[in-house]
C-alpha positions, 0 to 999 in steps of 0.5 A, spaced: 500 500 500 502 506 498 504 511 503 500 516 500 494 512 500 489 514 506 484 509 508 480 512 513 477 519 511 471 521 515 470 529 514 463 529 516 465 527 523 467 533 527 472 529 531 476 526 525 476 533 522 479 537 527 484 532 529 486 530 522 482 531 516 482 539 516 490 539 516 491 534 511 485 537 506 488 544 507 495 541 504 492 538 498 488 544 497 494 548 497 498 544 492 492 543 488 491 551 487 498 553 483 497 546 479 490 549 477 493 556 476 498 553 471 493 549 467 488 555 466 494 559 464 496 554 459 489 553 457 488 561 455 495 562 453 492 563 446 488 569 448 494 573 448 499 570 443 494 571 437 494 578 439 501 578 437 502 574 431 500 579 426 505 584 429 511 579 428 509 577 421 504 571 421 499 573 416 492 570 419 485 572 418 481 575 423 477 568 423 483 564 423 485 568 429 478 567 432 479 559 431 486 559 435 483 563 440 477 558 440 480 551 439 483 550 446 476 551 449 473 546 444 479 541 446 479 542 454 471 542 454 472 535 451 477 532 455 474 534 461 468 529 460 474 524 461 478 527 466 471 528 470 472 520 472 479 520 473 480 521 480 476 515 483 480 511 478 487 513 478 487 517 485 487 524 486 495 525 487 497 521 481 492 524 476 494 531 479 501 530 477 500 526 471 495 532 468 500 537 470 506 534 467 502 534 461 502 541 460 509 541 458 507 539 451 504 545 449 508 550 453 514 547 450 511 547 443 508 554 443 515 556 445 518 553 439 513 554 433 512 562 434 520 563 433 519 561 425 513 565 421 513 560 416 510 555 421 504 552 418 497 554 420 495 546 421 501 546 426 498 552 430 491 549 430 494 542 433 498 546 439 491 550 440 488 543 441 494 541 445 492 547 450 486 543 452 490 539 457 490 545 461 482 546 460 481 538 462 485 539 469 479 543 472 474 537 472 479 532 475 482 538 480 475 540 483 472 533 483 479 531 487 478 537 492 471 535 493 472 529 496 477 532 502 472 537 505 465 536 509 459 539 506 459 545 511 466 547 508 465 545 500 463 552 498 469 555 501 474 549 499 471 549 491 471 556 491 478 557 493 481 552 488 477 554 483 477 562 484 485 562 485 486 557 480 482 561 475 487 567 476 491 563 471 487 566 466 488 573 469 496 571 470 497 569 463 494 575 460 498 580 465 505 576 465 506 574 457 506 581 455 511 583 460 516 577 459 515 577 451 519 584 451 526 581 454 530 575 453 528 571 460 532 565 458 538 568 455 541 564 449 537 558 451 530 561 449 532 563 442 533 569 438 528 575 438 523 577 433 522 583 430 515 587 431 514 593 426 509 598 427 508 605 424 515 605 422 518 603 429 521 596 430 521 593 437 524 586 439 519 581 441 521 574 444 514 571 443 516 564 445 517 566 452 509 566 452 510 558 452 517 557 455 515 561 462 511 556 464 515 550 464 519 551 470 513 552 474 509 546 471 515 541 473 515 544 480 508 543 481 508 536 478 513 534 483 509 537 489 503 534 487 507 527 486 510 527 493 505 532 497 498 530 495 494 524 497 489 519 494 483 517 498 481 510 498 474 512 499 474 516 493 475 509 489 470 508 484 470 505 477 467 509 471 460 504 471 459 506 478 460 514 477 456 513 470 450 513 474 450 521 474 447 520 467 441 518 469 440 524 474 436 529 473 440 534 477 446 533 473 443 535 467 440 541 470 446 543 473 450 543 467 445 548 464 446 553 470 454 552 470 454 553 462 451 560 464 456 562 469 463 558 468 462 558 460 461 565 460 467 566 465 472 562 460 468 564 454 469 572 455 476 571 458 478 568 451 475 573 447 476 579 451 483 581 448 481 580 441 474 583 442 477 590 445 482 590 439 476 589 434 471 594 437 476 599 440 482 599 435 486 605 438 486 601 445 491 596 447 487 590 449 493 587 453 493 593 458 486 591 460 484 584 458 487 581 464 483 585 469 476 581 467 479 574 469 482 577 475 475 580 477 472 574 476 477 569 479 477 573 486 469 574 485 469 566 485 473 566 492 468 571 495 462 567 492 464 561 495 464 564 502 457 568 501 454 561 498 455 557 504 452 563 508 446 564 504 445 558 500 447 557 493 441 557 489 439 564 492 446 567 490 446 564 483 439 567 481 442 574 483 448 572 479 444 571 473 440 578 474 447 581 474 450 578 468 443 580 464 444 587 466 451 588 465 451 585 458 445 590 456 450 595 459 456 592 454 451 593 448 449 600 450 457 602 450 459 599 444 460 602 437 455 602 432 457 600 425 464 602 427 462 609 430 461 612 437 462 607 443 465 609 450 471 604 452 470 606 459 463 604 459 464 598 455 470 596 460 466 597 467 460 593 464 465 587 462 468 588 469 461 587 472 459 581 468 466 578 470 464 579 477 457 576 476 460 570 472 465 569 478 460 569 484 455 565 480 461 560 478 462 559 486 454 558 488 453 553 482 458 549 485 456 550 492 449 547 490 452 541 487 454 537 493 448 539 497 443 537 492 446 530 491 447 529 499 440 531 500 438 526 495 441 520 498 440 522 505 432 523 503 433 516 500 436 513 506 432 516 511 429 511 517 434 505 514 439 506 520 446 508 521 449 504 516 445 506 510 446 514 512 453 513 512 453 509 506 449 515 503 454 520 505 459 516 501 455 515 495 453 522 495 460 524 495 462 520 489 456 522 485 457 529 487 464 529 485 463 526 478 457 531 477 462 537 479 467 534 473 462 533 468 458 540 469 465 543 468 466 539 462 460 541 459 460 549 461 467 549 458 465 549 451 463 556 453 471 557 451 469 555 444 462 558 443 463 565 445 469 567 441 466 563 435 459 567 436 463 573 436 466 571 430 460 569 426 456 575 429 461 580 426 462 576 419 454 576 418 452 582 421 458 587 422 458 587 430 458 582 436 451 585 438 447 579 435 451 574 440 450 578 446 443 578 445 443 570 444 447 570 451 442 574 454 436 569 452 440 564 455 441 567 462 433 568 462 433 560 461 438 559 467 434 564 472 427 560 470 431 553 472 434 556 478 428 559 481 423 553 479 427 548 481 432 550 487 430 557 489 423 558 490 419 557 496 417 550 496 422 548 491 423 540 490 430 541 491 432 547 496 440 548 496 
């Protein structure tokens, strides 16, 4: 038996939690967070790289650039479907180390590819798809952390893991514009590329957008392998977990989480390019990192608020806030390339990111509560053994649902950039896409209210 395997894990027992569980859970959480932050950084690195490719001589159309921005979302979301079930099969420690180490492939690949302007577009597409490794990691990371914490603290733990992990989106959009301006790795990092704008030449090391993450990925992989734990109680086959596909609440929460996290990650991926197209005189990289930063920090706060007020109520208000913010974005955007107010546009997007962040936390707080309540209702009156087994089964199903809903929602990283691109191609502006998003949020409000938030709701949470 591995010394990293924990055979007895009872977080719902107060004495166990205070003497043993809390410290062990915290150690696993604080190793998980930087690993997840790096995963998000690699997943979203193309949102910054595409803005700079034309500057150094890559001749790609706007549509091709949107594809490079969107494809990591498509592959990441698809991988999440499989990653959702990996922790109970392989163990949280093993899978965190393996999945974090896999980030080295796209990080090194991008660093090599961007140094040659003759690199083929198909190669870039493959590298964009490989960045989906980072997107996949979220599903397994959240499922793993959910096993370690009791019901009363799941909102906090999942909010911290996801919220600080989500900071990777902001970090990549803040760090990359800085590190591409000088030779971070000296001769080992390759030669500079020339950026010419308005007759002025500058040197750029765009390869650092990939290379800068390599040492941190290697360190995080080692920390996960030697510092985390596997839980025997979390072991489950795929067939045991696949029962979630028969659960109504799994599919309802997929819809709601697509509205929150799908919006967060989709807006994050497309924000720099949208600014560049709508406000050509503004440098998008001066502002783009702030949106994901606000969303990530709001997620941390949202976890704490949801533990106190209940996830459903907070989710409902989050969607109302998001609708108001999108209407504000529409109001401040240029019409037919004329007018527009960047300050208003920017602050409405900050409000929108805040709404997605709080909603991310509140929806994820709802999931374990829903499945624990459902299993405890079924075990009511059947004795202590049945009640204890209900908690084990609820944790396994809840973890699988956390992963699977995150997989479905991650397609937002593909659909939002592509919706902008399609709307601009067909109508000349992104307005049509934004109106569609509003319609989707209205449906989310209706589901949340009817199923979870109203008085006498069938599953209050």
